C-alpha positions as CSV (number, residue, x, y, z in Angstrom):
1,X,42.9,-7.1,-5.6
2,X,42.7,-9.6,-2.8
3,X,46.5,-9.3,-2.2
4,X,46.3,-5.5,-2.2
5,X,43.4,-5.2,0.2
6,X,43.6,-8.4,2.3
7,X,44.9,-6.8,5.4
8,X,42.3,-4.0,5.2
9,X,39.5,-6.6,4.8
10,X,40.7,-8.3,7.9
11,X,41.1,-5.2,10.0
12,X,37.8,-3.7,8.9
13,X,36.0,-7.0,9.5
14,X,37.3,-7.4,13.0
15,X,36.1,-3.9,13.8
16,X,32.9,-4.0,11.8
17,X,31.2,-7.3,12.7
18,X,30.4,-6.3,16.4
19,X,29.2,-2.9,15.1
20,X,27.0,-4.6,12.5
21,X,25.4,-6.8,15.2
22,X,25.1,-3.8,17.6
23,X,23.5,-1.7,14.8
24,X,21.1,-4.5,14.1
25,X,19.9,-4.2,17.6
26,X,18.1,-1.0,16.8
27,X,16.3,-2.6,13.9
28,X,15.8,-5.9,15.6
29,X,13.6,-4.2,18.2
30,X,11.2,-3.1,15.4
31,X,11.7,-6.5,13.7
32,X,10.7,-8.5,16.8
33,X,7.9,-6.1,17.6
34,X,6.5,-6.7,14.1
35,X,6.9,-10.4,14.2
36,X,5.3,-10.7,17.7
37,X,2.3,-8.5,16.8
38,X,1.9,-9.5,13.1
39,X,0.0,-12.7,13.7
40,X,-2.7,-10.9,15.7
41,X,-4.0,-9.2,12.5
42,X,-3.3,-6.6,9.8
43,X,-4.7,-3.6,11.9
44,X,-2.3,-4.2,14.9
45,X,0.5,-4.7,12.4
46,X,-0.4,-1.4,10.7
47,X,-0.5,0.4,14.1
48,X,3.0,-0.9,15.0
49,X,4.1,0.0,11.5
50,X,2.9,3.6,11.9
51,X,4.3,4.0,15.4
52,X,7.7,2.5,14.6
53,X,8.0,4.5,11.4
54,X,7.3,7.8,13.1
55,X,9.6,6.9,16.0
56,X,12.4,6.0,13.6
57,X,12.6,9.6,12.5
58,X,13.4,10.6,16.0
59,X,15.6,7.6,16.6
60,X,17.9,8.5,13.7
61,X,18.1,12.0,14.9
62,X,19.5,10.6,18.1
63,X,21.8,8.2,16.3
64,X,23.1,11.0,14.1
65,X,23.7,13.3,17.0
66,X,25.6,10.6,18.9
67,X,27.7,9.9,15.8
68,X,29.1,13.4,16.2
69,X,31.3,12.0,18.9
70,X,32.7,8.9,17.1
71,X,35.0,10.5,14.4
72,X,36.3,13.0,16.9
73,X,37.2,10.2,19.3
74,X,38.8,8.2,16.5
75,X,40.8,11.2,15.4
76,X,42.0,12.1,18.9
77,X,42.9,8.4,19.5
78,X,44.9,8.4,16.3
79,X,46.8,11.5,17.6
80,X,47.3,9.7,21.0
81,X,45.4,12.5,22.8
82,X,43.8,10.2,25.3
83,X,42.6,12.7,27.9
84,X,40.8,14.7,25.2
85,X,38.5,11.7,24.6
86,X,36.9,11.9,28.1
87,X,36.5,15.7,27.6
88,X,34.5,15.1,24.4
89,X,32.4,12.3,26.1
90,X,31.4,14.8,28.8
91,X,30.1,17.3,26.3
92,X,28.4,14.7,24.1
93,X,26.6,13.3,27.1
94,X,25.3,16.7,28.0
95,X,24.0,17.2,24.4
96,X,22.4,13.8,24.3
97,X,20.7,14.1,27.7
98,X,19.1,17.4,26.7
99,X,18.1,16.0,23.3
100,X,16.7,12.9,24.9
101,X,14.4,14.9,27.2
102,X,13.3,17.2,24.4
103,X,12.5,14.6,21.8
104,X,10.8,12.3,24.3
105,X,8.5,15.1,25.1
106,X,7.8,15.8,21.4
107,X,7.0,12.2,20.7
108,X,4.6,11.8,23.6
109,X,2.8,15.0,22.8
110,X,2.8,14.3,19.1
111,X,1.1,10.9,19.7
112,X,-2.1,12.8,20.4
113,X,-2.3,14.2,16.9
114,X,-2.0,11.2,14.7
115,X,-5.3,12.2,13.1
116,X,-3.4,14.8,11.2
117,X,-1.8,12.1,9.1
118,X,-5.0,10.9,7.6
119,X,-4.8,7.3,8.9
120,X,-7.6,4.9,9.6
121,X,-9.2,5.5,13.0
122,X,-8.8,1.9,14.1
123,X,-5.0,2.1,13.3
124,X,-4.7,5.4,15.1
125,X,-6.3,4.1,18.3
126,X,-3.8,1.3,18.6
127,X,-0.8,3.3,17.5
128,X,-1.2,6.1,20.1
129,X,-0.3,4.3,23.3
130,X,2.4,2.3,21.4
131,X,4.1,5.5,20.2
132,X,3.9,7.0,23.7
133,X,5.8,4.1,25.2
134,X,8.4,4.4,22.5
135,X,8.6,8.1,23.4
136,X,9.5,7.2,27.0
137,X,12.2,4.8,25.7
138,X,14.0,7.5,23.8
139,X,15.8,8.9,26.8
140,X,17.5,5.7,27.8
141,X,18.3,5.0,24.1
142,X,20.3,8.3,24.1
143,X,22.3,7.2,27.1
144,X,23.1,3.9,25.5
145,X,24.1,5.6,22.2
146,X,26.4,8.1,23.9
147,X,28.5,5.5,25.7
148,X,28.3,3.1,22.7
149,X,29.7,5.7,20.3
150,X,32.5,6.6,22.7
151,X,33.6,2.9,23.1
152,X,33.3,2.2,19.4
153,X,35.3,5.4,18.5
154,X,38.2,3.8,20.5
155,X,37.8,0.5,18.7
156,X,36.0,-1.3,21.6
157,X,33.0,-2.7,19.7
158,X,32.1,-6.0,21.3
159,X,30.5,-5.0,24.5
160,X,27.8,-2.9,22.8
161,X,27.2,-6.0,20.6
162,X,26.7,-8.2,23.6
163,X,24.4,-5.8,25.3
164,X,22.3,-5.5,22.1
165,X,22.0,-9.2,21.8
166,X,20.8,-9.7,25.3
167,X,18.5,-6.7,25.1
168,X,16.8,-8.1,22.0
169,X,16.3,-11.5,23.5
170,X,14.6,-9.8,26.5
171,X,12.5,-7.7,24.2
172,X,11.2,-10.7,22.2
173,X,10.5,-12.9,25.3
174,X,8.8,-10.1,27.2
175,X,6.9,-9.0,24.1
176,X,5.5,-12.5,23.5
177,X,4.4,-12.8,27.2
178,X,2.7,-9.4,27.3
179,X,1.1,-9.5,23.8
180,X,-0.5,-12.9,24.2
181,X,-1.0,-12.9,28.0
182,X,1.2,-15.9,28.9
183,X,2.2,-17.1,32.4
184,X,-0.6,-15.2,34.1
185,X,0.2,-11.8,32.5
186,X,-2.6,-9.7,31.1
187,X,-3.1,-9.9,27.3
188,X,-2.0,-6.4,26.3
189,X,-1.7,-6.6,22.5
190,X,0.1,-3.6,20.9
191,X,0.7,-2.0,24.3
192,X,2.6,-5.1,25.5
193,X,5.0,-4.6,22.6
194,X,5.7,-1.0,23.7
195,X,6.3,-2.0,27.3
196,X,8.8,-4.7,26.2
197,X,10.7,-2.1,24.1
198,X,10.8,0.4,26.9
199,X,12.1,-2.2,29.4
200,X,14.7,-3.4,26.9
201,X,16.1,0.1,26.1
202,X,16.2,1.2,29.8
203,X,18.3,-1.8,30.8
204,X,20.6,-1.4,27.7
205,X,21.3,2.2,28.6
206,X,22.2,1.4,32.2
207,X,24.4,-1.6,31.2
208,X,26.4,0.4,28.5
209,X,27.0,3.4,30.9
210,X,28.1,1.0,33.7
211,X,30.5,-0.8,31.3
212,X,32.3,2.4,30.1
213,X,32.5,4.1,33.5
214,X,33.6,1.0,35.4
215,X,35.9,-0.9,33.0
216,X,39.6,-0.4,33.7
217,X,40.4,-0.2,30.0
218,X,38.7,3.2,29.7
219,X,40.4,4.8,32.7
220,X,43.2,6.5,30.7
221,X,40.5,8.1,28.5
222,X,38.2,9.3,31.2
223,X,40.6,11.6,33.1
224,X,38.7,14.7,32.0
225,X,35.2,13.2,32.0
226,X,34.2,14.0,35.6
227,X,35.0,17.7,35.4
228,X,31.8,19.8,35.7
229,X,32.3,22.7,33.3
230,X,31.2,22.7,29.7
231,X,33.0,24.4,26.9
232,X,31.1,26.3,24.2
233,X,33.8,25.4,21.7
234,X,33.6,21.7,22.4
235,X,29.8,21.7,22.2
236,X,30.0,23.6,18.9
237,X,32.5,21.1,17.6
238,X,30.3,18.1,18.4
239,X,27.1,19.8,17.1
240,X,29.0,20.8,13.9
241,X,29.3,17.1,13.1
242,X,26.4,15.6,14.9
243,X,23.7,17.9,13.5
244,X,24.5,17.3,9.8
245,X,24.8,13.6,10.4
246,X,21.4,13.6,12.1
247,X,20.0,15.5,9.1
248,X,21.5,12.9,6.7
249,X,19.7,10.1,8.6
250,X,16.5,12.2,8.9
251,X,16.3,12.9,5.2
252,X,16.6,9.3,4.3
253,X,14.5,7.7,7.0
254,X,11.8,10.4,6.9
255,X,11.4,9.7,3.2
256,X,10.6,6.0,4.0
257,X,8.4,7.1,6.9
258,X,6.6,9.5,4.5
259,X,6.2,6.5,2.2
260,X,4.3,4.6,5.0
261,X,2.0,7.5,5.5
262,X,1.3,7.5,1.7
263,X,0.8,3.7,2.0
264,X,-1.9,4.4,4.6
265,X,-3.7,6.6,2.1
266,X,-4.0,3.5,-0.1
267,X,-5.1,1.0,2.6
268,X,-4.2,-1.0,5.7
269,X,-3.1,-4.0,3.7
270,X,-0.6,-1.9,1.7
271,X,0.6,-0.3,4.9
272,X,1.1,-3.6,6.5
273,X,2.9,-5.0,3.5
274,X,5.1,-1.8,3.4
275,X,6.0,-2.4,7.0
276,X,7.1,-6.0,6.3
277,X,9.2,-5.1,3.3
278,X,10.8,-2.0,4.9
279,X,11.5,-3.9,8.1
280,X,13.4,-6.5,6.2
281,X,15.2,-3.9,4.2
282,X,16.0,-1.9,7.3
283,X,17.8,-5.0,8.7
284,X,20.1,-5.1,5.8
285,X,20.5,-1.3,6.0
286,X,21.6,-1.5,9.6
287,X,24.1,-4.2,8.6
288,X,25.5,-1.9,6.0
289,X,25.4,0.9,8.6
290,X,27.7,-1.2,10.8
291,X,30.2,-1.5,8.0
292,X,29.8,2.3,7.5
293,X,30.4,3.0,11.2
294,X,33.6,0.9,11.2
295,X,34.7,2.6,8.0
296,X,34.2,6.0,9.7
297,X,36.2,4.9,12.7
298,X,39.1,3.6,10.5
299,X,39.0,6.8,8.4
300,X,39.1,8.9,11.5
301,X,42.0,6.9,12.9
302,X,44.0,7.2,9.7
303,X,43.1,10.9,9.3
304,X,44.3,11.7,12.8
305,X,47.5,9.8,12.3
306,X,48.0,11.4,8.8
307,X,48.1,7.9,7.1
308,X,46.7,9.0,3.8
309,X,47.3,5.9,1.7
310,X,46.0,3.6,4.4
311,X,42.9,5.9,4.7
312,X,42.0,5.5,1.0
313,X,42.8,1.8,0.8
314,X,40.8,1.0,4.0
315,X,37.8,3.0,2.6
316,X,37.9,1.1,-0.7
317,X,38.0,-2.2,1.2
318,X,34.8,-1.1,3.0
319,X,33.1,-0.5,-0.3
320,X,34.1,-4.0,-1.5
321,X,32.7,-5.5,1.8
322,X,29.4,-3.8,1.6
323,X,28.9,-4.7,-2.1
324,X,29.4,-8.4,-1.3
325,X,27.1,-8.3,1.7
326,X,24.3,-6.4,0.0
327,X,24.6,-8.4,-3.2
328,X,24.0,-11.5,-1.1
329,X,20.9,-10.0,0.6
330,X,19.5,-8.9,-2.7
331,X,19.6,-12.5,-3.9
332,X,17.9,-13.6,-0.6
333,X,15.1,-11.0,-1.1
334,X,14.5,-12.1,-4.7
335,X,14.5,-15.9,-4.0
336,X,12.6,-15.6,-0.7
337,X,10.2,-12.8,-1.7
338,X,7.1,-15.0,-0.9
339,X,8.5,-16.9,2.0
340,X,9.9,-14.0,4.1
341,X,6.6,-12.2,4.5
342,X,5.1,-15.4,6.0
343,X,7.2,-14.8,9.2
344,X,5.1,-11.7,9.8
345,X,1.6,-12.5,8.7
346,X,-0.5,-15.2,6.9
347,X,-2.9,-12.9,5.1
348,X,-2.4,-13.9,1.4
349,X,-3.1,-10.5,0.0
350,X,-0.6,-8.8,2.3
351,X,2.0,-11.4,1.5
352,X,1.5,-10.9,-2.2
353,X,1.9,-7.1,-1.9
354,X,5.0,-7.5,0.3
355,X,6.5,-10.0,-2.2
356,X,6.4,-7.4,-5.0
357,X,7.9,-4.8,-2.7
358,X,10.8,-7.2,-1.8
359,X,11.7,-7.5,-5.5
360,X,12.1,-3.7,-5.6
361,X,14.0,-3.8,-2.3
362,X,16.4,-6.4,-3.9
363,X,17.2,-3.8,-6.6
364,X,18.1,-1.1,-4.2
365,X,20.3,-3.2,-1.9
366,X,23.6,-2.2,-3.5
367,X,22.7,1.4,-3.7
368,X,21.6,1.5,-0.1
369,X,24.8,-0.1,1.1
370,X,27.2,2.0,-0.9
371,X,25.5,5.3,0.0
372,X,25.7,4.6,3.7
373,X,29.3,3.5,3.5
374,X,30.1,6.6,1.6
375,X,28.5,8.7,4.4
376,X,30.6,6.9,7.0
377,X,33.9,7.4,5.3
378,X,33.3,11.1,4.7
379,X,32.1,11.4,8.3
380,X,35.5,10.1,9.4
381,X,37.2,12.8,7.4
382,X,35.0,15.4,9.1
383,X,33.2,16.1,5.8
384,X,29.5,16.3,6.7
385,X,28.0,19.4,5.1
386,X,28.1,18.5,1.3
387,X,26.9,14.9,2.0
388,X,23.9,16.4,3.9
389,X,22.9,18.4,0.9
390,X,23.3,15.3,-1.3
391,X,20.9,13.3,1.0
392,X,18.4,16.2,1.0
393,X,18.4,16.3,-2.8
394,X,18.3,12.6,-3.3
395,X,15.4,11.7,-0.9
396,X,13.3,14.8,-0.6
397,X,14.1,16.4,-4.0
398,X,13.8,13.2,-6.0
399,X,12.8,10.0,-4.1
400,X,9.7,11.1,-2.2
401,X,8.2,13.4,-4.9
402,X,8.7,10.7,-7.6
403,X,7.2,8.1,-5.3
404,X,4.1,10.4,-4.8
405,X,3.9,11.0,-8.5
406,X,4.1,7.3,-9.4
407,X,2.2,5.9,-6.5
408,X,-0.6,8.4,-5.8
409,X,-1.0,10.7,-8.7
410,X,-0.5,8.1,-11.5
411,X,-2.2,5.3,-9.4
412,X,0.6,2.8,-9.5
413,X,0.0,2.2,-5.8
414,X,2.5,1.1,-3.2
415,X,4.9,-0.2,-5.9
416,X,5.1,3.2,-7.5
417,X,6.0,4.7,-4.2
418,X,8.9,2.2,-3.8
419,X,10.2,2.9,-7.3
420,X,10.5,6.5,-6.3
421,X,12.5,5.5,-3.2
422,X,14.8,3.4,-5.4
423,X,15.6,6.4,-7.6
424,X,16.5,8.4,-4.4
425,X,18.9,5.7,-3.2
426,X,20.5,5.4,-6.6
427,X,21.1,9.2,-6.8
428,X,22.6,9.3,-3.3
429,X,24.9,6.4,-4.0
430,X,26.4,7.9,-7.1
431,X,26.8,11.4,-5.8
432,X,28.4,10.2,-2.5
433,X,30.8,8.0,-4.3
434,X,32.0,10.9,-6.5
435,X,32.4,12.9,-3.3
436,X,34.4,10.1,-1.7
437,X,36.7,9.9,-4.8
438,X,37.2,13.7,-4.8
439,X,38.0,14.0,-1.1
440,X,40.3,10.9,-0.7
441,X,42.3,11.6,-3.8
442,X,42.8,15.1,-2.6
443,X,43.9,13.8,0.8
444,X,46.3,11.3,-0.8
445,X,47.8,14.2,-2.8
446,X,48.4,16.1,0.5
447,X,45.9,18.8,-0.2
448,X,42.7,18.1,1.7
449,X,39.8,20.0,0.1
450,X,37.8,22.0,2.6
């Protein structure tokens, strides 16, 4: 097997590792926010948990919509239609600017109605200004994602990685200064975390746009970018991929966000423990998502160039890679289940709850990794509608209802909620793998199933 797939492992790794690090940047913002605020108490941690979880629903909508550009760019690049890439970028930027303005407004207005979620008042009071600041950060995030997906669709993945690393360092340093009032700054607590995140995302958006528009390597691709007219057909093409991809992310992430709302019904400690465990699990998820993004780019390239055998072999190699990576993280979660939560908080009760959740998280690592890679491969083929139905069934048809049944109705608590989420991930993983086998075998036979 090593001999058969060695070149694909190498090629996929070279493309994937910068994407993995860049994808981690989105999660590391929430990770650093949680670390910085966690040692101030369980209520501030629960407030950041609530705000971050609600914002993550909107963030994955943005990520999904921006992903509509990547497979199309990869396919056109595979066909050597360079000028078409700038044409698609122009239309994607228009969609994402409008979406950024719209969802920023929704987040900011929605922050005034957290009482509808049945959360503790002291958590709501701290979460409101934090969520508003995250809302303001959504627009520059969409600018960053637009140019990031364009560059990555062409195989240029390292610059977004570098910008993400620098941005996260800035977010951590500024967050610590503002939360704890260092170097003469006012002690701002949860609000300081929000200001740091807004500053980080604004600078990242400016830097990524500057890089793409000014770098000589992109000039051949940007010939049609600066034209002013917009084509309805191009907008429809991008929305036809971006909207289902956004829904795929929404169905999964909103299930986990729904879980944190249910955790809040149980208590602040359970909610804080959920945030710790889901934050760690989201880091590994984003790593797998980076492999998924690279798999989608490779699939799109091979699809555009009509290299059917390479398409399937490269996709299988991506499955192998994510299984190894997520198997490793599963062992880390199991062995470090009581040590990892101590990075966030010292409350022994919260640590104990989080430790039990990390054991469950260890079980679903492989399923989480394989389902997201399956989505990426199918996205590269332009197959987005059936996978969207699969994610809806898995997470909202099974995962969340079973979590509610076990956790709330049958009184198994937060662990019951997480076992429901595990069932959803398992279902998605199996069904998406069957879809991958069906589509790629058909492609290899020369008869792509529509």
